[in-house]
C-alpha positions as MATLAB code, in Angstrom:
seq = 'MGTNRTLFLTEVAVFTALAYLLDLASGFLFSRIWPQGGSVSIAMVPIFLMAYRWGLKGGVLTGFLLGLLQIILGMSQVAHPVQGFLDYFVAFSAVGLAGIFAGQVKAGLKSGNKTKWMVYVLFGVFAGSALRLLAHVVAGIVFFAKYAPPGQPAALYSIIYNGTYMLPSAILSGIIVILVISGAPKRMI';
ca = [
       0.000    0.000    0.000;
       2.730    2.494    0.969;
       4.809    1.718   -2.112;
       1.846    2.288   -4.435;
       1.079    5.625   -2.734;
       4.721    6.673   -2.992;
       4.777    5.721   -6.685;
       1.565    7.683   -7.269;
       2.879   10.827   -5.545;
       6.229   10.551   -7.320;
       4.580   10.205  -10.713;
       2.224   13.117  -10.015;
       5.222   15.295   -9.136;
       7.283   14.243  -12.153;
       4.427   14.517  -14.643;
       3.336   17.886  -13.231;
       6.888   19.194  -13.641;
       7.056   17.783  -17.171;
       3.733   19.411  -18.075;
       4.978   22.731  -16.705;
       8.219   22.542  -18.699;
       6.354   21.649  -21.900;
       4.003   24.585  -21.371;
       6.881   26.912  -20.546;
       8.633   26.009  -23.800;
       5.502   26.584  -25.874;
       4.827   29.838  -24.046;
       8.184   31.165  -25.216;
       7.532   30.069  -28.786;
       3.997   31.385  -29.118;
       3.752   34.343  -26.717;
       3.377   36.920  -29.484;
       0.557   35.074  -31.228;
      -1.883   34.980  -28.283;
      -1.242   38.181  -26.288;
      -3.924   37.467  -23.645;
      -2.451   34.025  -22.936;
      -2.622   30.578  -24.474;
      -0.344   28.684  -26.821;
      -0.199   25.547  -28.900;
       1.215   23.189  -26.311;
       1.594   19.512  -25.509;
       1.436   20.231  -21.779;
      -1.794   18.231  -21.592;
       0.053   15.017  -22.570;
       1.420   14.306  -19.065;
      -2.009   15.037  -17.567;
      -3.680   12.603  -19.972;
      -1.063    9.934  -19.275;
      -1.623   10.285  -15.533;
      -5.379   10.182  -16.077;
      -5.160    6.904  -17.999;
      -2.618    5.377  -15.627;
      -4.173    6.436  -12.285;
      -7.719    7.429  -13.179;
      -9.464   10.605  -12.106;
      -7.306   11.187   -9.032;
      -4.076   11.129  -11.038;
      -5.352   13.249  -13.887;
      -7.203   15.875  -11.872;
      -4.404   16.244   -9.307;
      -1.737   16.580  -12.007;
      -3.834   19.177  -13.852;
      -4.597   21.109  -10.677;
      -0.915   21.185   -9.713;
       0.054   22.369  -13.207;
      -2.349   25.301  -12.834;
      -0.934   26.022   -9.384;
       2.654   25.960  -10.696;
       1.754   28.320  -13.518;
       0.347   30.830  -11.034;
       3.100   30.462   -8.418;
       5.960   30.623  -10.923;
       4.560   33.621  -12.777;
       3.621   31.956  -16.039;
       0.004   33.018  -15.721;
      -1.912   36.016  -16.985;
      -4.424   36.853  -14.301;
      -6.726   39.831  -14.786;
      -9.059   38.864  -11.926;
      -8.942   36.122   -9.240;
     -12.016   34.367  -10.685;
     -10.487   34.438  -14.173;
      -7.249   32.998  -12.759;
      -9.192   30.257  -11.021;
     -11.072   29.381  -14.243;
      -8.092   29.607  -16.613;
      -5.635   27.709  -14.447;
      -7.203   25.574  -11.710;
     -10.497   24.649  -13.383;
      -9.177   24.384  -16.952;
      -6.230   22.108  -16.217;
      -8.054   20.039  -13.603;
     -10.762   19.465  -16.227;
      -8.167   17.923  -18.547;
      -7.629   15.243  -15.901;
     -11.292   14.252  -16.129;
     -10.149   12.127  -19.081;
      -9.471    9.641  -16.286;
     -13.119    8.545  -16.514;
     -11.939    6.459  -19.474;
      -8.986    4.903  -17.637;
     -10.793    1.606  -17.050;
     -11.674    1.211  -20.725;
      -8.154    2.165  -21.832;
      -6.619   -0.382  -19.441;
      -9.120   -3.074  -20.474;
      -8.250   -2.519  -24.127;
      -4.546   -2.679  -23.341;
      -4.903   -5.869  -21.274;
      -6.920   -7.615  -23.967;
      -4.626   -6.402  -26.749;
      -7.534   -4.603  -28.407;
      -5.673   -1.666  -29.940;
      -8.785   -0.124  -31.503;
     -10.626   -0.122  -28.167;
      -7.932    1.592  -26.109;
      -7.119    4.081  -28.861;
     -10.781    5.084  -29.214;
     -11.096    5.603  -25.459;
      -7.846    7.564  -25.349;
      -9.245    9.849  -28.037;
     -12.589   10.147  -26.210;
     -10.674   11.247  -23.118;
      -8.487   13.679  -25.036;
     -11.574   15.171  -26.671;
     -13.495   15.400  -23.376;
     -10.586   16.847  -21.379;
      -9.692   19.332  -24.117;
     -13.327   20.382  -24.601;
     -13.787   20.979  -20.876;
     -10.554   22.975  -20.724;
     -11.719   24.999  -23.731;
     -15.050   25.637  -22.026;
     -13.301   27.029  -18.931;
     -11.131   29.309  -21.088;
     -14.120   30.456  -23.157;
     -16.140   31.373  -20.067;
     -13.174   33.282  -18.625;
     -12.683   34.993  -21.984;
     -16.322   36.066  -22.263;
     -16.390   37.530  -18.776;
     -12.903   38.961  -18.397;
     -11.446   39.559  -21.887;
     -14.482   40.840  -23.821;
     -12.824   44.246  -24.191;
     -10.343   42.713  -26.660;
     -13.089   41.614  -29.067;
     -13.136   43.530  -32.346;
     -15.856   46.181  -32.490;
     -19.215   44.579  -33.236;
     -18.055   41.011  -32.554;
     -19.862   39.269  -29.686;
     -17.591   38.451  -26.753;
     -18.639   34.777  -26.882;
     -17.635   34.423  -30.526;
     -14.362   36.229  -29.888;
     -13.568   33.967  -26.939;
     -14.404   30.778  -28.849;
     -12.236   31.807  -31.816;
      -9.362   33.088  -29.688;
      -9.198   30.037  -27.429;
     -10.068   27.582  -30.187;
      -7.112   28.643  -32.329;
      -4.656   27.184  -29.831;
      -6.831   24.535  -28.156;
      -7.715   22.628  -31.333;
      -4.081   22.122  -32.439;
      -3.096   21.368  -28.819;
      -5.783   18.686  -28.564;
      -4.834   17.091  -31.891;
      -1.121   17.043  -31.046;
      -1.825   15.719  -27.557;
      -4.008   12.912  -28.894;
      -1.350   11.815  -31.372;
       1.461   11.945  -28.807;
      -0.526   10.133  -26.096;
      -1.309    7.302  -28.520;
       2.349    7.086  -29.580;
       3.577    7.042  -25.983;
       1.082    4.382  -24.878;
       1.846    2.322  -28.000;
       5.543    2.454  -27.118;
       5.058    1.281  -23.529;
       1.594   -0.281  -23.130;
       2.557   -2.374  -20.068;
       3.423    0.819  -18.142;
      -0.187    1.945  -18.326;
      -1.724   -1.216  -16.886;
];
């Protein structure tokens, strides 16, 4: 029992740090494209991997800690405390909700059913990314509406702004998660 808990906490720490470093790198590359925050990033990959390996607790905790690190280490853009909570704690914790598919992913891996586990991985990536996008869109509507072009509804502006980096991030994350799990399927079981 103690060894499993230690392994869990160690993996949460390592994967949170990895997610932070991946996001930091993408932030440097894309900071001029999305001036109010956001970037095409594979930072969700470690969160998804933890979600499929440890379920909801691993995914949500890793996502929550990534949001916390971003705020503590100054990588965040916070215009209001509620916006910061939505864009960092809620958004990245929501990515970890992909863990609801952990059982199906593991069952597919155990049975050698590649189609099954890949489909559930993609369901989780879609769900986690969509929930993260929703958190960013809500924060954008409420707190960044002033950046919308004249005459454009704040909701449309927020969906377009956040969608331009979330869609590529989700696609890249899905591809990388499948490649990583394919390379070491026994590590996920």
